[in-house]
N, C-alpha and C positions, 0 to 999 in steps of 0.2 A: 650248605648244600647237602641234601640227602643222597644216598646212593647205595649201591650194592656191588660187592666184588664179583657177583655173578653176571653183571650187566656192563661190560666194558664199553667205552666209547672212544672215538678218535675223530680227528677232522681230516678230510681229504680234499684234494683239488681235482676236479674233473674238467677236462678241456677238450674241445674239438675245434674244428676250423671256424665254427660260427660263434661260439661263446665259451666262457669260462665260468665254472661254478666252484664255490667254496662251501662245503657242507659238513654237517655232523653225521657221522656214520656210527651205528650202534650194532651190537650183537646181543641178542636177548637169550636168557636161559629158557629152557622149555617150560618152566613154571611161571614165567613172566607173561602177564596179560597185556599191560600197557606200560609205557614209560612217558611221563610228562616232563618235558625238558624246556628250560628257558636258557638261552645263551647269547652272548655277544660275539660278533665277529669283526675284527679289524684287519684290514689289508693295507700294506704299505708297499710302494715300489719306488726305488731310488729316493727314499726319504719322504715321498709325497703320499699322504693318506688317500687311498682310493675308496675305502669302504669303512663305515662304522655303523653297524646295524644290530638291533636286537631281534632275535627270532624266538618264536614259541611254537612248539609242535608236540602233539601227542602221538607217539609211535605206537601203532597198533600192529599192522602187518608190514608197514614201511620200515626200511632199515636205514634210510638216509633222507635228510632234508636240509636245504641250504639256500644260498643267495647267489644270484648272478653278479659277476663283477667284470667291468671293462678294463682291460689292461692297455697300457700305452704301446707296448712292444713285446713280441713273443720271445725276444732274445735277452731279456733282463730278468733278474730274480725278483720274486715277491716275498714279503714277510707276512705271515698269517698268524694272528693271535686269536685263539678261541677261548673264551672264558665262560665256564658253566656257572649259571646263576642259580638254577634250581633243577633238581633231579628227583622225581618222585616215581617209584616203582610200585605197580600194583600187580600182585600175584593172582593166578587163576584160582 
């Protein structure tokens, strides 16, 4: 996996009353033009796998991209595992 200490990434969970999203959120340095990322997201709830998906996205002006996941209950915890498979930074 290539990367840069100037371009950190993290995964976040976004939820409203209609749907839940698990997404990769990035912060670009001012010198960064694009970031090409490939990652896998796995979501488990009470030991049951709800999601196992690969995502590929080129971040240009966007700061987050992800996948919708349907949970069984709003009162139980979920386990999210995000694995970065590729990370290519292009500078301006």
